[in-house]
C-alpha positions as CSV (number, residue, x, y, z in Angstrom):
1,X,-26.4,-79.2,-32.7
2,X,-25.4,-82.9,-32.3
3,X,-26.8,-85.3,-35.1
4,X,-29.0,-82.6,-36.4
5,X,-29.3,-79.8,-39.4
6,X,-32.1,-78.1,-40.9
7,X,-30.3,-78.6,-43.9
8,X,-30.9,-82.2,-44.2
9,X,-34.6,-81.9,-44.7
10,X,-37.0,-80.6,-47.0
11,X,-40.7,-79.7,-47.0
12,X,-42.5,-80.6,-50.3
13,X,-45.3,-78.4,-51.7
14,X,-48.0,-79.8,-54.0
15,X,-50.7,-77.9,-55.3
16,X,-54.0,-79.0,-56.2
17,X,-55.6,-78.4,-59.3
18,X,-57.4,-80.3,-62.3
19,X,-57.6,-80.4,-66.1
20,X,-61.5,-79.3,-66.1
21,X,-60.2,-75.7,-67.3
22,X,-57.7,-76.9,-69.9
23,X,-53.7,-77.3,-70.1
24,X,-53.4,-73.5,-70.4
25,X,-54.9,-72.9,-66.7
26,X,-52.6,-75.9,-65.4
27,X,-49.5,-74.1,-66.7
28,X,-50.8,-70.8,-65.0
29,X,-51.1,-72.8,-61.8
30,X,-47.7,-74.2,-62.3
31,X,-46.4,-70.9,-62.8
32,X,-48.1,-69.0,-59.8
33,X,-46.9,-72.2,-57.4
34,X,-43.3,-72.0,-58.5
35,X,-43.4,-68.3,-57.7
36,X,-44.6,-68.8,-54.6
37,X,-42.4,-71.5,-53.6
38,X,-39.4,-69.2,-54.6
39,X,-40.7,-66.5,-52.5
40,X,-41.1,-68.7,-49.3
41,X,-37.6,-70.0,-49.7
42,X,-36.2,-66.2,-50.2
43,X,-38.0,-64.8,-47.3
44,X,-35.5,-66.1,-45.1
45,X,-38.0,-66.8,-42.3
46,X,-38.3,-70.5,-43.1
47,X,-35.9,-73.1,-41.2
48,X,-36.6,-75.8,-44.0
49,X,-36.3,-75.5,-47.9
50,X,-39.7,-75.9,-49.8
51,X,-39.2,-78.1,-52.6
52,X,-42.1,-77.6,-55.3
53,X,-43.3,-81.3,-56.4
54,X,-45.9,-79.8,-59.2
55,X,-49.3,-79.7,-59.5
56,X,-51.6,-82.9,-58.7
57,X,-54.5,-83.4,-61.2
58,X,-55.9,-86.6,-60.6
59,X,-55.9,-89.4,-58.0
60,X,-53.1,-91.1,-59.7
61,X,-50.7,-88.0,-59.4
62,X,-51.8,-87.4,-55.9
63,X,-51.2,-90.7,-54.7
64,X,-47.7,-90.8,-56.6
65,X,-46.6,-87.6,-54.9
66,X,-47.7,-88.5,-51.4
67,X,-46.3,-91.9,-51.7
68,X,-42.9,-90.4,-52.7
69,X,-43.0,-88.3,-49.9
70,X,-43.5,-91.3,-47.6
71,X,-40.5,-92.6,-49.1
72,X,-38.0,-89.9,-49.2
73,X,-35.9,-89.7,-46.2
74,X,-35.2,-86.1,-46.7
75,X,-39.0,-85.3,-46.8
76,X,-39.9,-83.9,-43.4
77,X,-43.7,-83.3,-44.3
78,X,-45.9,-81.8,-47.1
79,X,-47.6,-78.4,-47.7
80,X,-50.9,-78.8,-49.8
81,X,-52.5,-75.9,-51.5
82,X,-55.5,-76.0,-53.7
83,X,-54.9,-73.1,-56.1
84,X,-58.2,-73.8,-57.9
85,X,-61.1,-76.4,-57.6
86,X,-59.4,-79.7,-56.6
87,X,-62.3,-82.2,-56.6
88,X,-61.2,-83.8,-53.2
89,X,-62.2,-87.4,-53.8
90,X,-58.9,-87.6,-55.9
91,X,-57.2,-86.8,-52.8
92,X,-58.5,-90.1,-50.9
93,X,-56.0,-92.6,-52.0
94,X,-53.4,-90.7,-51.5
95,X,-54.3,-89.3,-48.2
96,X,-55.3,-92.8,-46.8
97,X,-51.3,-93.9,-47.0
98,X,-49.7,-90.6,-46.1
99,X,-47.9,-90.9,-43.0
100,X,-45.8,-87.8,-42.3
101,X,-46.6,-84.3,-41.4
102,X,-49.2,-82.3,-43.3
103,X,-50.0,-78.6,-43.6
104,X,-52.5,-77.1,-45.5
105,X,-51.9,-73.7,-46.7
106,X,-55.2,-71.8,-47.3
107,X,-53.9,-68.7,-49.5
108,X,-54.2,-67.3,-53.2
109,X,-51.7,-66.0,-55.3
110,X,-53.0,-62.6,-55.4
111,X,-53.2,-60.5,-52.3
112,X,-56.2,-58.4,-53.5
113,X,-59.0,-58.5,-55.5
114,X,-58.5,-57.0,-58.9
115,X,-62.0,-55.0,-58.8
116,X,-61.4,-53.2,-62.2
117,X,-60.2,-56.4,-63.9
118,X,-62.0,-59.5,-62.5
119,X,-63.8,-61.7,-64.9
120,X,-65.2,-65.2,-65.1
121,X,-61.8,-66.5,-66.3
122,X,-60.0,-64.9,-63.4
123,X,-62.8,-66.5,-61.1
124,X,-62.4,-69.8,-62.4
125,X,-58.8,-70.0,-62.3
126,X,-58.3,-68.5,-58.8
127,X,-60.6,-70.4,-56.7
128,X,-58.7,-71.3,-53.4
129,X,-61.4,-70.3,-51.4
130,X,-63.6,-72.9,-53.0
131,X,-60.6,-75.6,-53.7
132,X,-59.3,-75.3,-50.0
133,X,-62.8,-76.0,-48.5
134,X,-63.3,-78.9,-50.7
135,X,-59.9,-80.4,-49.6
136,X,-60.3,-79.3,-46.3
137,X,-63.4,-81.1,-45.9
138,X,-62.1,-84.7,-47.3
139,X,-59.2,-84.3,-44.8
140,X,-61.5,-83.7,-41.9
141,X,-63.8,-86.5,-43.1
142,X,-60.7,-89.1,-43.2
143,X,-59.7,-87.8,-39.8
144,X,-56.4,-87.1,-40.7
145,X,-54.6,-84.5,-38.4
146,X,-53.0,-81.7,-40.3
147,X,-52.3,-77.7,-39.5
148,X,-54.2,-75.3,-41.3
149,X,-52.5,-71.9,-42.1
150,X,-54.7,-68.9,-43.3
151,X,-53.4,-65.9,-45.0
152,X,-51.4,-64.5,-47.9
153,X,-48.3,-66.4,-48.6
154,X,-46.2,-63.1,-48.7
155,X,-47.2,-62.3,-45.1
156,X,-44.7,-62.4,-42.1
157,X,-47.4,-63.9,-39.9
158,X,-48.0,-66.6,-42.3
159,X,-44.4,-67.7,-42.5
160,X,-44.1,-67.3,-38.9
161,X,-46.9,-70.4,-38.4
162,X,-45.2,-72.3,-41.2
163,X,-41.8,-72.1,-39.6
164,X,-43.2,-73.3,-36.4
165,X,-44.8,-76.3,-38.3
166,X,-41.5,-76.6,-40.1
167,X,-39.5,-76.9,-36.8
168,X,-41.8,-79.6,-35.2
169,X,-42.1,-81.5,-38.5
170,X,-38.2,-81.8,-38.4
171,X,-38.2,-82.7,-34.8
172,X,-40.8,-85.4,-35.6
173,X,-38.5,-86.8,-38.2
174,X,-35.4,-86.5,-35.9
175,X,-37.5,-88.8,-33.4
176,X,-38.2,-91.5,-35.9
177,X,-35.1,-92.9,-35.7
178,X,-34.1,-91.5,-31.9
179,X,-32.3,-94.0,-30.0
180,X,-32.5,-93.4,-25.8
181,X,-29.7,-95.0,-24.0
182,X,-30.8,-96.1,-20.2
183,X,-27.9,-96.5,-18.0
184,X,-29.3,-98.7,-15.3
185,X,-33.2,-99.0,-15.0
186,X,-35.9,-96.7,-13.9
187,X,-35.5,-95.6,-10.1
188,X,-37.1,-98.2,-7.8
189,X,-40.7,-97.9,-7.5
190,X,-41.1,-94.7,-9.2
191,X,-44.4,-94.8,-11.5
192,X,-44.7,-91.7,-13.3
193,X,-41.3,-91.5,-15.0
194,X,-41.8,-95.1,-16.4
195,X,-44.2,-96.3,-19.2
196,X,-44.8,-98.5,-21.9
197,X,-41.5,-98.4,-24.3
198,X,-43.1,-100.6,-26.9
199,X,-46.2,-98.2,-27.2
200,X,-43.9,-95.2,-27.4
201,X,-41.9,-96.8,-30.4
202,X,-45.2,-97.4,-32.2
203,X,-46.8,-94.0,-31.5
204,X,-43.8,-91.9,-31.1
205,X,-41.1,-93.6,-33.1
206,X,-38.1,-93.5,-30.8
207,X,-36.4,-96.7,-29.2
208,X,-35.3,-97.0,-25.7
209,X,-32.4,-99.5,-25.0
210,X,-30.8,-100.5,-21.6
211,X,-27.2,-100.9,-20.8
212,X,-25.4,-101.5,-17.4
213,X,-23.5,-98.9,-15.8
214,X,-20.7,-101.2,-16.0
215,X,-20.5,-100.5,-20.0
216,X,-19.9,-96.8,-19.3
217,X,-17.6,-97.7,-16.5
218,X,-15.3,-99.7,-19.0
219,X,-15.3,-97.0,-21.4
220,X,-14.2,-94.6,-18.6
221,X,-11.2,-96.5,-17.9
222,X,-10.0,-96.1,-21.5
223,X,-10.2,-92.2,-21.8
224,X,-6.5,-91.2,-22.0
225,X,-5.1,-88.1,-19.5
226,X,-4.8,-86.1,-22.9
227,X,-8.4,-86.2,-23.5
228,X,-9.0,-85.3,-20.1
229,X,-6.6,-82.1,-20.1
230,X,-8.3,-81.1,-23.3
231,X,-11.8,-80.9,-21.6
232,X,-10.5,-79.3,-18.7
233,X,-8.9,-76.6,-20.7
234,X,-12.2,-76.0,-22.5
235,X,-13.8,-76.0,-19.1
236,X,-11.6,-73.3,-17.9
237,X,-12.0,-71.1,-21.1
238,X,-16.0,-71.7,-20.9
239,X,-16.8,-71.1,-17.3
240,X,-15.6,-69.6,-14.1
241,X,-14.2,-71.6,-11.4
242,X,-14.6,-72.0,-7.4
243,X,-11.2,-71.8,-5.8
244,X,-11.5,-75.6,-4.7
245,X,-12.2,-76.7,-8.3
246,X,-9.0,-74.9,-9.9
247,X,-5.8,-76.2,-10.5
248,X,-4.3,-76.9,-7.4
249,X,-7.4,-76.7,-5.6
250,X,-8.2,-79.9,-3.2
251,X,-11.2,-80.8,-5.5
252,X,-9.3,-80.3,-8.9
253,X,-9.3,-84.2,-9.0
254,X,-12.7,-84.5,-9.4
255,X,-13.1,-81.9,-12.0
256,X,-10.7,-84.0,-13.9
257,X,-13.0,-87.3,-13.0
258,X,-16.0,-85.5,-14.2
259,X,-13.9,-84.7,-17.6
260,X,-13.3,-88.2,-17.8
261,X,-17.0,-89.6,-17.5
262,X,-17.9,-86.7,-20.1
263,X,-15.4,-88.2,-22.6
264,X,-16.4,-91.8,-22.1
265,X,-20.2,-91.0,-22.2
266,X,-20.1,-88.8,-25.4
267,X,-18.0,-91.6,-27.0
268,X,-20.5,-94.3,-26.0
269,X,-23.5,-92.3,-27.2
270,X,-21.9,-91.5,-30.5
271,X,-20.9,-95.3,-30.9
272,X,-24.5,-96.4,-30.3
273,X,-25.9,-93.7,-32.4
274,X,-27.9,-92.2,-29.6
275,X,-29.3,-89.1,-29.1
276,X,-30.6,-88.9,-25.8
277,X,-29.7,-90.8,-22.5
278,X,-30.9,-91.2,-18.7
279,X,-28.8,-92.0,-15.6
280,X,-29.8,-93.3,-12.0
281,X,-27.9,-92.4,-9.1
282,X,-29.0,-95.7,-7.5
283,X,-26.9,-97.3,-10.1
284,X,-23.4,-96.1,-10.3
285,X,-21.2,-99.0,-9.0
286,X,-17.8,-98.1,-10.6
287,X,-18.5,-94.5,-11.7
288,X,-16.7,-92.1,-9.4
289,X,-19.3,-89.4,-9.1
290,X,-22.9,-88.9,-10.6
291,X,-22.2,-87.7,-14.0
292,X,-24.0,-84.4,-13.7
293,X,-21.5,-82.4,-15.4
294,X,-21.6,-84.5,-18.5
295,X,-25.3,-84.4,-18.6
296,X,-25.3,-80.5,-18.5
297,X,-22.8,-80.4,-21.1
298,X,-24.1,-83.1,-23.6
299,X,-27.6,-81.3,-23.3
300,X,-25.9,-78.0,-24.4
301,X,-24.7,-80.0,-27.4
302,X,-28.4,-81.2,-28.1
303,X,-28.5,-84.8,-26.5
304,X,-31.7,-85.3,-24.5
305,X,-31.6,-86.3,-21.0
306,X,-33.8,-87.5,-18.3
307,X,-32.5,-88.3,-14.5
308,X,-33.6,-91.5,-12.7
309,X,-34.2,-93.5,-15.7
310,X,-36.9,-91.0,-17.2
311,X,-36.6,-92.1,-20.9
312,X,-39.9,-90.2,-21.9
313,X,-38.3,-86.7,-20.8
314,X,-34.9,-87.5,-22.0
315,X,-37.0,-87.9,-25.5
316,X,-39.1,-84.9,-24.9
317,X,-35.8,-82.8,-24.2
318,X,-34.2,-83.8,-27.4
319,X,-37.5,-83.1,-29.5
320,X,-37.6,-79.7,-28.2
321,X,-34.3,-78.7,-28.4
322,X,-34.6,-79.8,-32.3
323,X,-37.7,-77.6,-32.5
324,X,-35.9,-74.6,-31.0
325,X,-32.5,-75.1,-32.8
326,X,-31.0,-71.8,-33.6
327,X,-33.5,-70.0,-31.5
328,X,-32.3,-67.9,-28.3
329,X,-33.2,-68.7,-24.8
330,X,-32.2,-72.3,-24.3
331,X,-34.0,-75.6,-23.4
332,X,-33.4,-78.1,-20.4
333,X,-34.4,-80.8,-18.6
334,X,-35.8,-79.5,-15.0
335,X,-37.5,-80.9,-11.8
336,X,-39.9,-79.4,-9.4
337,X,-38.4,-79.0,-6.1
338,X,-40.0,-76.7,-3.5
339,X,-42.6,-73.9,-3.5
340,X,-42.6,-70.4,-2.6
341,X,-46.1,-69.2,-1.1
342,X,-46.0,-65.7,-1.8
343,X,-47.9,-63.3,-4.0
344,X,-48.8,-65.7,-7.1
345,X,-46.4,-68.6,-5.7
346,X,-43.6,-69.7,-7.4
347,X,-41.7,-73.5,-7.8
348,X,-37.8,-73.6,-7.4
349,X,-36.9,-75.7,-10.1
350,X,-33.4,-77.5,-9.9
351,X,-32.2,-81.0,-9.8
352,X,-29.3,-82.8,-8.1
353,X,-26.9,-81.4,-10.8
354,X,-28.0,-81.9,-14.3
355,X,-29.4,-78.6,-15.8
356,X,-28.6,-77.6,-19.2
357,X,-26.2,-74.2,-19.4
358,X,-28.1,-73.0,-22.4
359,X,-30.8,-71.4,-20.1
360,X,-28.0,-69.6,-17.7
361,X,-28.5,-66.0,-17.0
362,X,-24.8,-65.3,-16.7
363,X,-21.7,-67.3,-17.0
364,X,-21.8,-70.6,-15.2
365,X,-19.4,-71.6,-12.5
366,X,-17.6,-74.8,-12.0
367,X,-18.0,-76.4,-8.5
368,X,-17.4,-79.5,-6.4
369,X,-19.4,-80.1,-3.4
370,X,-20.9,-83.0,-1.5
371,X,-23.9,-84.8,-2.9
372,X,-26.1,-86.4,-0.1
373,X,-27.3,-89.0,-2.5
374,X,-26.0,-91.9,-4.5
375,X,-23.0,-92.5,-2.0
376,X,-20.2,-91.5,-4.5
377,X,-17.5,-88.9,-4.4
378,X,-18.3,-85.3,-4.7
379,X,-19.4,-84.5,-8.2
380,X,-18.2,-81.2,-10.1
381,X,-21.1,-79.5,-11.6
382,X,-22.1,-76.0,-13.3
383,X,-23.8,-73.7,-11.1
384,X,-26.1,-71.0,-12.2
385,X,-29.5,-69.2,-12.3
386,X,-31.7,-69.3,-15.0
387,X,-32.6,-66.1,-17.1
388,X,-35.9,-64.3,-16.8
389,X,-38.5,-65.0,-19.5
390,X,-41.5,-66.6,-20.3
391,X,-41.2,-70.2,-21.6
392,X,-43.1,-73.5,-21.7
393,X,-42.8,-76.5,-19.5
394,X,-43.9,-79.8,-20.7
395,X,-44.3,-83.5,-19.9
396,X,-45.5,-86.8,-21.6
397,X,-47.0,-89.3,-19.1
398,X,-48.4,-92.9,-19.9
399,X,-52.0,-92.8,-19.1
400,X,-52.4,-96.7,-19.8
401,X,-54.5,-96.4,-22.9
402,X,-52.9,-93.3,-24.2
403,X,-50.1,-90.9,-23.9
404,X,-50.9,-87.3,-22.6
405,X,-48.8,-84.2,-22.8
406,X,-49.5,-81.7,-20.2
407,X,-48.1,-78.2,-21.1
408,X,-47.8,-75.4,-18.5
409,X,-47.0,-72.0,-19.5
410,X,-44.5,-70.4,-17.2
411,X,-42.9,-67.1,-16.2
412,X,-39.4,-67.5,-15.1
413,X,-38.5,-64.7,-12.7
414,X,-35.5,-63.3,-10.7
415,X,-35.1,-65.1,-7.0
416,X,-35.6,-62.7,-4.1
417,X,-32.2,-63.5,-2.8
418,X,-29.3,-65.5,-3.7
419,X,-28.9,-69.1,-2.6
420,X,-25.4,-69.7,-1.1
421,X,-26.0,-72.9,0.3
422,X,-27.7,-74.5,-2.8
423,X,-24.9,-75.3,-5.2
424,X,-26.7,-76.6,-8.1
425,X,-28.0,-74.9,-11.2
426,X,-31.7,-73.6,-10.8
427,X,-34.6,-71.7,-12.1
428,X,-37.6,-70.0,-10.5
429,X,-40.7,-69.8,-12.1
430,X,-44.2,-68.8,-11.6
431,X,-46.7,-71.1,-13.4
432,X,-49.8,-69.6,-15.1
433,X,-52.2,-68.8,-14.1
434,X,-50.6,-69.0,-10.3
435,X,-49.1,-71.4,-8.4
436,X,-52.5,-72.8,-6.6
437,X,-54.4,-73.4,-9.8
438,X,-51.2,-74.4,-12.2
439,X,-50.0,-76.9,-9.7
440,X,-53.7,-78.5,-8.9
441,X,-54.2,-78.8,-12.6
442,X,-50.8,-80.3,-13.3
443,X,-51.5,-82.9,-10.3
444,X,-55.1,-83.6,-11.7
445,X,-53.5,-84.4,-15.1
446,X,-51.1,-86.9,-13.5
447,X,-48.2,-84.7,-14.5
448,X,-44.5,-85.9,-13.5
449,X,-42.1,-83.9,-11.2
450,X,-39.6,-83.7,-14.1
451,X,-40.4,-81.5,-17.0
452,X,-38.8,-80.4,-20.2
453,X,-38.5,-76.6,-20.2
454,X,-37.9,-74.2,-23.4
455,X,-37.8,-70.3,-23.5
456,X,-38.0,-70.0,-27.3
457,X,-40.9,-72.4,-27.7
458,X,-44.5,-71.6,-27.3
459,X,-48.0,-73.2,-27.0
460,X,-48.2,-73.6,-31.0
461,X,-44.9,-75.8,-30.9
462,X,-46.5,-78.1,-28.5
463,X,-49.8,-78.0,-30.0
464,X,-48.5,-79.0,-33.7
465,X,-46.4,-81.6,-32.1
466,X,-49.2,-83.2,-30.3
467,X,-51.4,-83.1,-33.7
468,X,-48.7,-84.9,-35.7
469,X,-48.0,-87.3,-32.9
470,X,-51.6,-87.9,-32.5
471,X,-51.3,-87.8,-28.8
472,X,-53.9,-85.9,-26.2
473,X,-52.4,-82.7,-25.0
474,X,-53.8,-80.4,-22.0
475,X,-52.8,-77.1,-21.5
476,X,-52.4,-75.2,-18.1
477,X,-52.0,-71.2,-19.0
478,X,-53.5,-68.0,-17.7
479,X,-57.1,-68.9,-18.5
480,X,-57.2,-72.1,-16.6
481,X,-59.6,-72.8,-14.2
482,X,-59.8,-75.9,-12.1
483,X,-63.3,-76.6,-12.8
484,X,-63.2,-76.3,-16.5
485,X,-60.1,-78.3,-16.4
486,X,-61.4,-81.0,-14.7
487,X,-64.4,-81.4,-17.0
488,X,-61.7,-81.3,-20.0
489,X,-59.8,-84.4,-18.3
490,X,-63.3,-86.1,-17.9
491,X,-64.5,-85.3,-21.5
492,X,-61.0,-86.4,-22.8
493,X,-61.3,-89.9,-20.7
494,X,-64.5,-90.5,-22.5
495,X,-63.3,-89.7,-25.9
496,X,-60.1,-92.0,-25.8
497,X,-62.2,-94.8,-24.1
498,X,-64.7,-94.4,-26.9
499,X,-61.7,-94.2,-29.7
500,X,-60.1,-97.3,-28.2
501,X,-63.6,-99.4,-28.0
502,X,-64.1,-98.6,-31.6
503,X,-60.8,-99.8,-32.7
504,X,-61.8,-103.5,-31.4
């Protein structure tokens, strides 16, 4: 994946203890912690390496450990565990300054109570049930967001929850230096895809830069015929070709022009150190065609993308691709197009061109067709239908006083018939609980017509992300009822208005 590898990160493990029971007790704590961390790493279930950073036995040691975590670029987050009773007042100074994701692992070294051997020495040493509650209280009192995972450290289910959080923590770290390139501005008069870029950088970490499409056009002119030949050869290996798009076909020149744009766009993004980008069909100027094929292929490599200047969706696509790195299913930018009012109802998801082939159900087909918008030459594109399966659709909107993430659980289904006259990539999904309630809830929440969609991700990933980012999240699922959802939105409004007032 472009500019990302889980091996570039670490998750630190800090064990809470104290010297009340003597140095020998702390040695036992340290030995147990080392064994647990080694076991977590050897499980093969975690995407990021866990690094044990020792026991924290005083306020000074806690502060030093968490301060070092803040400063270390490889550290994507910290797992804490209270092996024994760790008086939580000694965590206050360290937690006050801690800025990275936090996971509280509520576990214990032994899986079962040793009924015939348990004595007071064992009780005093193995007090996670006591110490973790003490720690949990101070984190809650300090209003610090964190994830709590409960269960034995050897259990696969515990590993699953830790792995989700690790993926989200790494995606959060990736976003903190994310540069998003906008070619042209937001599409004229569109509200929902725009927002406060300054607040986004403060709250979410990424930086949005504007570049003229003329800057890309200049790079296109520098692409050699050899570069074009190499890309076209790669297309021929990876995709089926419509007759008019093949070598010798009447529109093959447009495939070559799309390759030229892709080569230029990739070079431009690499030179700028960008991880995401947007385009706008209203601002193409010297570009031969809408760069749809380039957007499709760059998304498949891990870049985030948003159409019509939608930088928030471009960022979320990148973040969700990082979360899902190495998992099966695919992640893509999508847009609500048209409804099918039958049964539970469904939504045809597509766009003019720019859908990631990672969600394709079969080998994509290279085609060239006219595009009735943008006023440019006929663009090349990959045409396919998304495979069936459950997934999540998410969007981030600017509500003026906060960012809100809206998440809808959806089920991608097989279309009832072919779409021979719609030559674009598409997906048909049923929003939970059904189209009527799902679409109404999305609209009540102020959701966009653009979404970031992923098969392998679940609600848990999105909840962890919202907690780390400290933004509002509302979920539309199989249990959603419109009266209760509207009530949730009203309560959230009161909460955020009061929270903002208390800050001033």
